[in-house]
Each structure stands twice: as C-alpha cells, then as structure tokens.
TILO-158050 format. One line per 4 residues: number of its first residue (from 1); their letters; for each residue x, y, z of N, C-alpha, C. Coordinates in nm, 4 decimals. Atoms other than C-alpha are relative to their C-alpha. Layout:
<nodes>
NUM> A> X/Y/Z/X/Y/Z/X/Y/Z; ... $
</nodes>
This chain:
<nodes>
1> MAVR> -0.0104/0.0235/0.1452/-0.7595/3.3262/-0.8559/-0.0477/-0.1425/-0.0267; 0.0525/0.1320/0.0366/-0.9610/3.0358/-1.0022/0.0819/-0.0513/-0.1201; -0.0871/0.0546/0.1054/-0.7226/2.8205/-1.2064/-0.0709/-0.1178/-0.0657; 0.0626/0.1050/0.0803/-0.8504/2.5936/-1.4849/0.1048/-0.0666/-0.0876 $
5> IRLK> -0.0820/0.0718/0.1004/-0.6835/2.3294/-1.6999/-0.0953/-0.0147/-0.1173; 0.0894/0.0047/0.1136/-0.8353/2.3734/-2.0420/0.0778/0.0014/-0.1327; -0.0632/0.0082/0.1312/-0.7677/2.3612/-2.4166/0.0163/0.1379/-0.0618; -0.0268/-0.1219/0.0754/-0.6107/2.6431/-2.6187/0.0075/-0.0397/-0.1470 $
9> RVGK> 0.0069/0.0418/0.1409/-0.6894/2.6246/-2.9921/0.1149/0.0577/-0.0769; -0.1043/-0.0410/0.0916/-0.4017/2.6351/-3.2357/-0.0244/-0.0737/-0.1313; 0.0136/0.0720/0.1280/-0.3632/2.5230/-3.5986/-0.0749/0.0816/-0.1020; 0.0643/-0.0669/0.1107/-0.5315/2.6102/-3.9217/-0.1524/0.0022/0.0200 $
13> IHAA> 0.1434/-0.0208/-0.0117/-0.8958/2.6966/-3.9855/-0.0776/-0.1309/0.0086; 0.0732/0.1255/-0.0034/-1.0231/2.3450/-4.0628/0.0860/-0.1157/0.0527; -0.0879/0.1036/-0.0531/-0.7386/2.1577/-3.8993/0.0428/0.0428/0.1408; -0.0247/-0.0474/-0.1374/-0.7648/2.2476/-3.5322/0.0877/-0.0975/0.0756 $
17> AYRV> -0.0775/0.0760/-0.0974/-0.5117/2.1267/-3.2789/-0.0084/0.0804/0.1293; 0.0162/-0.0676/-0.1267/-0.5071/2.2127/-2.9120/0.1218/-0.0213/0.0889; -0.0998/0.0146/-0.1059/-0.2633/2.2744/-2.6307/-0.0781/-0.0093/0.1300; 0.0605/0.0117/-0.1330/-0.3562/2.1663/-2.2804/0.0762/0.0993/0.0863 $
21> VVVD> -0.0627/-0.1088/-0.0742/-0.2893/2.4727/-2.0681/-0.0650/0.0220/0.1362; 0.0489/-0.0436/-0.1299/-0.3246/2.5974/-1.7143/-0.0133/0.1514/-0.0067; 0.0312/-0.1427/0.0215/-0.4903/2.9404/-1.7133/-0.0944/0.0492/0.1092; 0.0985/-0.0663/-0.0844/-0.6779/3.1851/-1.4939/-0.1327/-0.0099/-0.0716 $
25> SRKK> 0.1294/0.0232/0.0637/-1.0456/3.1125/-1.5602/-0.0618/0.1265/-0.0596; 0.0573/-0.1236/0.0516/-1.1170/3.4783/-1.6327/0.0659/0.0425/-0.1320; -0.0703/-0.0349/0.1231/-0.8770/3.4849/-1.9305/-0.0782/-0.0546/-0.1227; 0.0602/0.0457/0.1242/-0.9841/3.4420/-2.2951/0.0480/-0.1415/-0.0329 $
29> RDGR> -0.0360/0.1363/0.0384/-0.9722/3.0998/-2.4585/0.1423/-0.0137/-0.0490; -0.1333/0.0068/0.0557/-0.6523/3.1714/-2.6475/0.0904/0.1086/0.0588; -0.0765/-0.1075/-0.0643/-0.5221/3.4355/-2.4070/0.1266/-0.0510/0.0704; -0.1232/0.0291/-0.0737/-0.2204/3.4418/-2.1771/-0.0224/-0.1155/0.0967 $
33> VIEE> 0.0099/0.1182/-0.0826/-0.1555/3.1156/-1.9971/0.1038/-0.0012/0.1087; -0.0969/0.0163/-0.1073/0.0251/3.0197/-1.6791/0.1048/-0.1042/-0.0437; -0.0917/0.1058/0.0445/0.1751/2.6969/-1.8216/-0.0687/-0.0908/-0.1031; 0.0468/0.0971/0.0973/0.1386/2.4624/-2.1170/0.0464/-0.1374/0.0487 $
37> IGIY> -0.0388/0.1319/-0.0529/0.1306/2.1002/-2.0000/-0.0201/-0.1143/-0.0984; 0.0204/0.1086/0.0935/0.0421/1.9081/-2.3133/-0.0582/0.0437/-0.1333; 0.0612/-0.0248/0.1286/-0.0974/1.8789/-2.6638/-0.1099/-0.1023/-0.0240; 0.1062/0.0890/0.0423/-0.4071/1.7254/-2.8168/-0.0307/0.0306/-0.1451 $
41> DPQP> 0.0262/-0.0158/0.1410/-0.4446/1.6752/-3.1915/-0.1050/-0.1045/-0.0400; 0.1048/0.0953/0.0313/-0.7805/1.5177/-3.2844/-0.0034/-0.0465/-0.1457; 0.0061/0.0311/0.1416/-0.7108/1.5024/-3.6598/0.0481/-0.1398/-0.0380; -0.0447/0.1328/0.0424/-0.4997/1.1851/-3.7004/-0.0783/-0.1121/0.0673 $
45> NPSK> 0.0657/0.1155/-0.0615/-0.6340/0.8397/-3.6250/0.1061/-0.0997/0.0394; 0.0645/-0.0525/-0.1199/-0.5650/0.7646/-3.3416/0.0492/0.1411/0.0323; -0.0327/-0.1370/-0.0366/-0.5619/1.1155/-3.1940/0.1302/0.0044/0.0786; -0.1252/-0.0150/-0.0750/-0.2345/1.2479/-3.0540/-0.0323/0.0675/0.1332 $
49> IRID> 0.0198/-0.0555/-0.1320/-0.2526/1.3070/-2.6792/0.1296/-0.0144/0.0741; -0.1240/0.0006/-0.0772/0.0605/1.4051/-2.4933/-0.0144/0.1000/0.1143; 0.0153/-0.0856/-0.1166/0.0220/1.5395/-2.1418/0.1094/-0.0313/0.0987; -0.1061/0.0209/-0.0987/0.3050/1.5909/-1.8930/-0.0697/-0.0361/0.1307 $
53> SDRA> 0.0732/0.0548/-0.1142/0.1730/1.3716/-1.6147/0.0381/0.0672/0.1312; -0.0452/-0.0617/-0.1242/0.3856/1.5263/-1.3389/-0.0623/0.1368/0.0219; 0.0562/-0.1344/-0.0129/0.2676/1.8787/-1.4119/-0.1514/-0.0043/0.0145; 0.1449/0.0143/-0.0175/-0.0945/1.7672/-1.4465/-0.0327/-0.0378/0.1437 $
57> QYWL> 0.0194/0.0419/-0.1393/-0.0715/1.5954/-1.1081/0.0216/0.1196/0.0949; -0.0267/-0.1172/-0.0853/0.0819/1.9099/-0.9575/-0.1162/0.0984/-0.0005; 0.1050/-0.0984/0.0072/-0.1877/2.1413/-1.0874/-0.1321/-0.0502/0.0569; 0.1205/0.0561/-0.0628/-0.4682/1.9065/-0.9849/0.0143/0.0044/0.1516 $
61> GVGA> -0.0272/0.0004/-0.1441/-0.3037/1.8878/-0.6412/-0.0172/0.1349/0.0635; 0.0140/-0.1337/-0.0578/-0.3059/2.2640/-0.5940/-0.1366/0.0612/-0.0263; 0.1369/-0.0410/0.0105/-0.6722/2.2867/-0.6880/-0.0479/0.0471/-0.1343; 0.0462/-0.0385/0.1326/-0.6893/2.3546/-1.0618/-0.1097/-0.0947/-0.0435 $
65> QPSD> 0.1115/0.0783/0.0453/-1.0147/2.2390/-1.2120/0.0058/-0.0245/-0.1492; -0.0051/0.0232/0.1441/-1.0039/2.0666/-1.5526/-0.1374/0.0252/-0.0628; 0.1243/-0.0126/0.0753/-1.2625/2.1500/-1.8160/-0.0504/-0.1406/-0.0320; 0.0613/0.1314/0.0302/-1.4929/1.8668/-1.9299/0.0861/-0.0767/-0.1002 $
69> QVRN> -0.0800/0.0681/0.1023/-1.2849/1.7864/-2.2395/0.1359/-0.0413/0.0551; -0.1312/0.0362/-0.0558/-0.9544/1.7969/-2.0485/-0.0179/-0.1113/0.1012; 0.0248/0.1101/-0.0951/-1.1057/1.5759/-1.7780/-0.0067/-0.1326/-0.0770; 0.0063/0.1225/0.0798/-1.1841/1.3188/-2.0494/0.1388/-0.0391/-0.0463 $
73> LLVL> -0.1371/0.0313/0.0424/-0.8264/1.3428/-2.1790/0.0802/-0.0550/0.1157; -0.0750/0.0457/-0.1174/-0.6877/1.3016/-1.8260/-0.0461/-0.1389/0.0435; 0.0487/0.1387/-0.0266/-0.9093/0.9930/-1.7794/0.0693/-0.0971/-0.0926; -0.0654/0.0851/0.0971/-0.7621/0.8472/-2.0979/0.1495/-0.0225/0.0344 $
77> TGDI> -0.1407/0.0137/-0.0320/-0.4041/0.9163/-1.9864/0.0224/-0.0613/0.1371; -0.0120/0.0598/-0.1309/-0.4730/0.7814/-1.6358/0.0385/0.0932/0.1108; -0.0435/-0.0968/-0.1000/-0.3816/1.1025/-1.4587/-0.1074/0.0286/0.1073; 0.1060/-0.0209/-0.1002/-0.7201/1.1440/-1.2874/0.0027/-0.1146/0.1007 $
81> AKFN> -0.0050/0.1160/-0.0908/-0.6946/0.7919/-1.1449/0.1205/0.0097/0.0924; -0.1184/-0.0208/-0.0831/-0.3414/0.8632/-1.0204/-0.0235/0.1049/0.1054; 0.0309/-0.1080/-0.0929/-0.4619/1.1832/-0.8623/-0.0930/-0.0456/0.1089; 0.0946/0.0529/-0.0976/-0.7433/0.9964/-0.6891/0.0587/-0.1127/0.0852 $
85> GKKD> -0.0661/0.0961/-0.0897/-0.4924/0.7530/-0.5362/0.0075/-0.1420/-0.0515; -0.0102/0.1355/0.0536/-0.5112/0.4488/-0.7652/0.1460/-0.0258/-0.0382; -0.1405/0.0334/0.0249/-0.1674/0.2850/-0.7703/0.0216/-0.0580/-0.1400; -0.0166/0.0712/0.1259/-0.2281/0.0805/-1.0849/-0.0687/0.0677/-0.1185 $
89> AVSR> 0.0640/-0.0773/0.1069/-0.3615/0.3600/-1.3097/0.0799/-0.0204/-0.1296; -0.0624/0.0287/0.1281/-0.2876/0.2852/-1.6764/-0.0534/0.0953/-0.1070; 0.0421/-0.0827/0.1105/-0.2961/0.5046/-1.9827/-0.0727/-0.0842/-0.1038; 0.0738/0.0691/0.1033/-0.5580/0.3979/-2.2370/0.0088/0.0684/-0.1341 $
93> VLVS> -0.0168/-0.0746/0.1251/-0.4327/0.6265/-2.5122/0.0554/-0.0974/-0.1058; -0.0491/0.0825/0.1084/-0.3970/0.4433/-2.8424/0.1209/0.0675/-0.0652; -0.1211/-0.0524/0.0592/-0.0576/0.4834/-3.0038/0.0098/-0.0505/-0.1419; -0.0096/0.0375/0.1410/-0.0156/0.4873/-3.3818/0.1292/-0.0737/-0.0254 $
97> EADK> -0.1181/0.0779/0.0361/0.2388/0.2660/-3.5556/0.1230/0.0905/-0.0172; -0.1122/-0.0950/0.0184/0.4525/0.5702/-3.6493/0.0525/0.0439/0.1348; -0.0475/-0.0392/-0.1306/0.4627/0.6791/-3.2862/0.0712/-0.1156/0.0697; -0.0623/0.1153/-0.0573/0.5465/0.3255/-3.1776/0.1445/-0.0155/-0.0540 $
101> AAQA> -0.1329/0.0082/0.0588/0.8361/0.3215/-3.4251/0.0905/0.1087/0.0509; -0.0795/-0.1133/-0.0548/0.9567/0.6610/-3.3026/0.0429/-0.0279/0.1439; -0.0316/0.0325/-0.1383/0.9383/0.5444/-2.9413/0.1054/-0.1097/0.0068; -0.0985/0.1081/0.0026/1.1299/0.2272/-3.0268/0.1371/0.0569/-0.0396 $
105> LEAV> -0.1263/-0.0607/0.0411/1.3940/0.4348/-3.2025/0.0628/0.0807/0.1132; -0.0485/-0.0736/-0.1161/1.4236/0.6634/-2.8990/0.0528/-0.0958/0.1059; -0.0477/0.0952/-0.0973/1.4553/0.3602/-2.6735/0.1346/-0.0610/-0.0394; -0.1251/0.0559/0.0471/1.7324/0.2157/-2.8921/0.1114/0.1034/0.0212 $
109> KAAE> -0.1006/-0.1054/-0.0180/1.9168/0.5510/-2.8864/0.0360/0.0173/0.1471; -0.0252/-0.0119/-0.1419/1.8779/0.5718/-2.5101/0.0846/-0.1189/0.0495; -0.0785/0.1178/-0.0380/2.0115/0.2155/-2.4715/0.1457/0.0122/-0.0481; -0.1361/-0.0211/0.0498/2.3101/0.2997/-2.6943/0.0750/0.1023/0.0833 $
113> AEAE> -0.0623/-0.1018/-0.0843/2.3801/0.6115/-2.4910/0.0385/-0.0571/0.1341; -0.0290/0.0624/-0.1302/2.3600/0.4104/-2.1704/0.1184/-0.0946/-0.0126; -0.1138/0.0926/0.0216/2.5969/0.1474/-2.3141/0.1297/0.0798/-0.0167; -0.1172/-0.0866/0.0175/2.8350/0.4244/-2.4183/0.0463/0.0555/0.1334 $
117> KSKA> -0.0361/-0.0497/-0.1319/2.8247/0.5685/-2.0683/0.0657/-0.1075/0.0835; -0.0596/0.1096/-0.0799/2.8945/0.2303/-1.9104/0.1363/-0.0359/-0.0531; -0.1314/0.0258/0.0545/3.1840/0.1710/-2.1497/0.0997/0.1056/0.0453; -0.0854/-0.1087/-0.0452/3.3249/0.5117/-2.0611/0.0323/-0.0157/0.1477 $
121> AQAA> -0.0230/0.0205/-0.1423/3.2817/0.4346/-1.6907/0.0982/-0.1152/0.0231; -0.0921/0.1124/-0.0146/3.4570/0.0995/-1.7314/0.1401/0.0387/-0.0410; -0.1307/-0.0465/0.0422/3.7411/0.2620/-1.9221/0.0615/0.0900/0.1016; -0.0521/-0.0921/-0.1052/3.7755/0.5277/-1.6535/0.0449/-0.0842/0.1211 $
125> AKAE> -0.0348/0.0843/-0.1138/3.7776/0.2558/-1.3846/0.1321/-0.0737/-0.0292; -0.1241/0.0687/0.0358/4.0488/0.0602/-1.5733/0.1172/0.0966/0.0049; -0.1086/-0.1005/-0.0029/4.2530/0.3786/-1.6135/0.0384/0.0325/0.1417; -0.0283/-0.0273/-0.1418/4.2195/0.4475/-1.2432/0.0769/-0.1147/0.0644 $
129> EAKK> -0.0725/0.1166/-0.0502/4.3293/0.0918/-1.1600/0.1427/-0.0024/-0.0509; -0.1359/-0.0027/0.0548/4.6278/0.1223/-1.3911/0.0823/0.1073/0.0663; -0.0701/-0.1095/-0.0665/4.7211/0.4540/-1.2317/0.0415/-0.0400/0.1401; -0.0308/0.0453/-0.1337/4.7019/0.3031/-0.8828/0.1068/-0.1063/-0.0019 $
133> AAEA> -0.1022/0.1051/0.0090/4.9045/0.0005/-0.9916/0.1364/0.0626/-0.0340; -0.1250/-0.0661/0.0337/5.1693/0.2285/-1.1445/0.0552/0.0709/0.1227; -0.0454/-0.0661/-0.1223/5.1837/0.4315/-0.8241/0.0524/-0.0995/0.1016; -0.0457/0.1033/-0.0926/5.2140/0.1152/-0.6168/0.1343/-0.0556/-0.0414 $
137> AEEA> -0.1258/0.0514/0.0515/5.4922/-0.0151/-0.8422/0.1110/0.1012/0.0208; -0.0973/-0.1066/-0.0194/5.6696/0.3196/-0.8206/0.0424/0.0065/0.1476; -0.0321/-0.0016/-0.1424/5.6454/0.3165/-0.4414/0.0853/-0.1222/0.0393; -0.0728/0.1217/-0.0303/5.7735/-0.0412/-0.4318/0.1454/0.0153/-0.0483 $
141> TETE> -0.1380/-0.0206/0.0465/6.0778/0.0514/-0.6453/0.0729/0.1011/0.0869; -0.0616/-0.0996/-0.0876/6.1420/0.3530/-0.4224/0.0433/-0.0656/0.1309; -0.0350/0.0620/-0.1253/6.1359/0.1396/-0.1080/0.1117/-0.1030/-0.0209; -0.1099/0.0935/0.0250/6.3609/-0.1259/-0.2687/0.1320/0.0776/-0.0176 $
145> SGEE> -0.1227/-0.0762/0.0202/6.6113/0.1404/-0.3789/0.0449/0.0612/0.1338; -0.0312/-0.0561/-0.1354/6.5936/0.2905/-0.0273/0.0604/-0.1046/0.0882; -0.0523/0.1087/-0.0812/6.6681/-0.0488/0.1332/0.1401/-0.0390/-0.0432; -0.1323/0.0357/0.0501/6.9691/-0.1162/-0.0906/0.1041/0.1027/0.0369 $
149> A> -0.0999/-0.1019/-0.0298/7.1377/0.2107/-0.0094/0.0449/0.0053/0.1406 $
</nodes>
C-alpha cells in the first residue's frame, strides 16, 4: 500500500480550506483517510498552518510520501528538517496577532493550572505533615501514660 500525506479539500466553494491527511494513494482526493494530522487554511493573512509534528514525523518515518504542497508546508513547519536529522529545526510559520493572543491566554491558563496544582500539592504535604505530627504526639502520650502506670 502506497501511503501519501496530502491535502483534503473542505470549506465553501470560494473559501477553500484543507486538512492535511494520510491516505492510501489510490483513494480519491476527498475520500476515506487513514489519519488527519493537521489543517491548512490559505484564506487569512498569514495563512493558518497547524500540523501535528509527532504524527508527521511518524508517517514520514514509516515511508509515507508527502505531496508537493504538503512538502512545502512541512518545510515551513520545520518537520522535514527534523525528519532529516537537523537538531535545530525551527518553524517559519508566521503567526497572526489573534493567534498570538490566544496562545498567550492558553499559556496564562496553563500557568494558573500549574500554580493551582502546586498549591494543592503543598496543602496535601502540609496535611500529611500535620497527620504525622498528630500521630507522633499521640504515640508520645501513649508511652508517657504507659510509663506512669
């Protein structure tokens, strides 16, 4: 089975968008796919390109051949360079201001969630220390009462 990484057209008539898919090369353009690994929307400026790098690396590693357009997208995202062994491969995809704001908001939410987790962990550690201290105090009172009798 010859596997290709190519674009699947979605969207409206004059507003095309694409999904980056892994498909048997004998299937139709918009036919059944093996896996969807990303999206490409050429309409906005800059274009939206989101490709799951891990899955793209996997499929390239098992021999899937990208189409010409997908190869260009993978060059922009740096996945082809990573696949070829370059350690310092960098994505050259331009990010719009709205996407930057959304990413910053996600980063803030992730940081808040991490802070909440660390506070919960600290509270649990303090509760565990208090429990151990209470048990130690209880044992000490038991041994003192045992010595007096």
